[in-house]
PALO-529475 format. One record per residue (C-alpha): x, y, z; residue number from 1; residue in one letter. Coordinates in pm, 1 decimal, m for minus. Example, Ala and Ser with C-alpha at 12.3 -4.5 7.8 and 13.67 -1.06 7.14 Angstrom:
<bafis>
<bafi <1230.0; m450.0; 780.0>; 1; "A">;
<bafi <1367.0; m106.0; 714.0>; 2; "S">;
</bafis>
This chain:
<bafis>
<bafi <2667.2; 15280.6; 15033.3>; 1; "X">;
<bafi <2978.6; 15087.5; 15126.9>; 2; "X">;
<bafi <3228.5; 15217.1; 15378.0>; 3; "X">;
<bafi <3507.4; 15284.2; 15125.4>; 4; "X">;
<bafi <3285.9; 15504.4; 14910.0>; 5; "X">;
<bafi <3156.2; 15690.9; 15214.4>; 6; "X">;
<bafi <3513.6; 15761.1; 15332.4>; 7; "X">;
<bafi <3615.9; 15875.9; 14983.3>; 8; "X">;
<bafi <3321.9; 16119.3; 14953.8>; 9; "X">;
<bafi <3387.0; 16254.1; 15302.4>; 10; "X">;
<bafi <3750.6; 16324.7; 15212.2>; 11; "X">;
<bafi <3656.2; 16499.7; 14887.4>; 12; "X">;
<bafi <3402.4; 16715.6; 15071.9>; 13; "X">;
<bafi <3650.6; 16803.9; 15341.9>; 14; "X">;
<bafi <3915.6; 16901.0; 15085.5>; 15; "X">;
<bafi <3668.9; 17110.7; 14885.3>; 16; "X">;
<bafi <3553.8; 17291.2; 15197.6>; 17; "X">;
<bafi <3907.4; 17386.6; 15289.9>; 18; "X">;
<bafi <3987.8; 17499.9; 14937.8>; 19; "X">;
<bafi <3678.1; 17711.7; 14880.7>; 20; "X">;
<bafi <3694.2; 17915.4; 15200.4>; 21; "X">;
<bafi <3786.6; 18277.4; 15144.0>; 22; "X">;
<bafi <3899.8; 18524.6; 15398.5>; 23; "X">;
<bafi <3747.8; 18862.5; 15310.7>; 24; "X">;
<bafi <3809.4; 19178.5; 15498.2>; 25; "X">;
<bafi <3499.4; 19362.4; 15614.9>; 26; "X">;
<bafi <3515.3; 19640.4; 15354.8>; 27; "X">;
<bafi <3541.1; 19398.3; 15062.0>; 28; "X">;
<bafi <3248.2; 19197.0; 15193.9>; 29; "X">;
<bafi <3037.5; 19513.7; 15232.3>; 30; "X">;
<bafi <3126.7; 19620.6; 14876.2>; 31; "X">;
<bafi <3016.7; 19282.0; 14744.2>; 32; "X">;
<bafi <2684.5; 19313.2; 14926.2>; 33; "X">;
<bafi <2630.8; 19666.4; 14785.8>; 34; "X">;
<bafi <2688.7; 19541.1; 14431.1>; 35; "X">;
<bafi <2449.7; 19249.8; 14484.0>; 36; "X">;
<bafi <2182.6; 19483.0; 14622.6>; 37; "X">;
<bafi <2234.9; 19732.1; 14337.2>; 38; "X">;
<bafi <2183.0; 19451.8; 14085.1>; 39; "X">;
<bafi <1868.0; 19346.6; 14265.5>; 40; "X">;
<bafi <1739.5; 19707.2; 14266.5>; 41; "X">;
<bafi <1818.6; 19744.5; 13894.6>; 42; "X">;
<bafi <1597.2; 19443.0; 13821.5>; 43; "X">;
<bafi <1323.4; 19535.1; 14069.1>; 44; "X">;
<bafi <1285.1; 19899.9; 13960.0>; 45; "X">;
<bafi <1357.7; 19838.7; 13591.5>; 46; "X">;
<bafi <1020.5; 19962.1; 13463.7>; 47; "X">;
<bafi <1012.9; 20264.2; 13692.2>; 48; "X">;
<bafi <1371.4; 20393.6; 13691.0>; 49; "X">;
<bafi <1581.1; 20208.7; 13434.2>; 50; "X">;
<bafi <1343.6; 20159.9; 13141.1>; 51; "X">;
<bafi <1575.6; 20335.1; 12892.3>; 52; "X">;
<bafi <1883.2; 20129.8; 12981.9>; 53; "X">;
<bafi <1990.5; 19792.0; 12847.9>; 54; "X">;
<bafi <1810.2; 19523.7; 13052.7>; 55; "X">;
<bafi <2118.4; 19299.9; 13030.3>; 56; "X">;
<bafi <2353.5; 19566.5; 13167.1>; 57; "X">;
<bafi <2581.8; 19416.8; 13431.6>; 58; "X">;
<bafi <2605.9; 19639.4; 13740.9>; 59; "X">;
<bafi <2958.4; 19656.9; 13881.0>; 60; "X">;
<bafi <3118.3; 19817.4; 14185.9>; 61; "X">;
<bafi <3156.3; 20152.1; 14009.7>; 62; "X">;
<bafi <2783.1; 20158.8; 13922.4>; 63; "X">;
<bafi <2639.7; 20141.9; 14275.6>; 64; "X">;
<bafi <2630.8; 20521.5; 14320.7>; 65; "X">;
<bafi <2473.4; 20561.6; 13974.7>; 66; "X">;
<bafi <2198.7; 20310.7; 14058.7>; 67; "X">;
<bafi <2127.1; 20497.1; 14383.8>; 68; "X">;
<bafi <2114.7; 20829.3; 14197.3>; 69; "X">;
<bafi <1867.5; 20693.4; 13940.4>; 70; "X">;
<bafi <1651.8; 20545.7; 14214.7>; 71; "X">;
<bafi <1636.8; 20882.7; 14390.4>; 72; "X">;
<bafi <1573.0; 21074.5; 14069.6>; 73; "X">;
<bafi <1302.3; 20856.3; 13914.4>; 74; "X">;
<bafi <1167.9; 20633.0; 14188.9>; 75; "X">;
<bafi <901.4; 20641.9; 14452.2>; 76; "X">;
<bafi <933.7; 20584.2; 14824.6>; 77; "X">;
<bafi <1046.5; 20221.1; 14794.4>; 78; "X">;
<bafi <1316.6; 20324.1; 14547.9>; 79; "X">;
<bafi <1432.3; 20599.4; 14783.9>; 80; "X">;
<bafi <1458.5; 20353.7; 15072.0>; 81; "X">;
<bafi <1660.5; 20115.8; 14856.8>; 82; "X">;
<bafi <1891.2; 20399.8; 14747.1>; 83; "X">;
<bafi <1943.7; 20497.9; 15111.1>; 84; "X">;
<bafi <2056.4; 20143.5; 15190.5>; 85; "X">;
<bafi <2292.0; 20135.4; 14890.2>; 86; "X">;
<bafi <2473.3; 20458.8; 14971.1>; 87; "X">;
<bafi <2444.3; 20540.7; 15340.2>; 88; "X">;
</bafis>
């Protein structure tokens, strides 16, 4: 790789890194993690707790409490532990 190309790629990477950085406050970051974990739980406990719901349903921030409730209502010990982590 010649020096000019290497310099060009380094500049593009540096610019992209500056542009893509987000500054999230702690509460927003925690909410994003809860949604991600709720989506993961929906997939993991699909057969046990969410068998009657659309498998392509997209869990959003307002659905986290609902996912935890369904896990507690229909799940076993692992589901209960996951629900506890979702809604402390």
